[in-house]
C-alpha positions, 0 to 999 in steps of 0.5 A, a space after each residue: 882736286 875733288 876728294 872722295 867720301 868713303 863711308 865705313 860700316 863701323 868706327 872700328 873699320 874707319 880706325 883700321 883704314 886711318 891706321 893704314 893711311 897714317 902708316 903709309 905716310 910714316 913709312 914714306 917719310 920715316 917719321 911717326 905720326 905723333 912726331 910729324 904732327 907736333 912739327 906740323 902744329 908748330 909750323 915746322 913743315 910745309 903746307 904741302 897737300 900731303 902734309 895737310 892730309 896726313 895731319 887731318 888723317 892723324 887728327 881723325 885717327 886720334 879722335 876715333 881712337 879716343 871715342 872707341 876707347 871711351 865706349 869700350 870703358 863704358 861697356 866694361 
């Protein structure tokens, strides 16, 4: 399956989009992303495509969140 690349105008727009995506998984699977990712990292979940995508989106979310937080501290 071919994935579509989406470009965002800012890191904040990307963070908002990722937040919506991980929230969709959380609602569907009745689990927050932090707990899911801990289980995924320990191999306690299957390697279904949806879980691989969720894990990747969550990692990207964490990286963007940290980057934005760091930049805001630098400005303050």
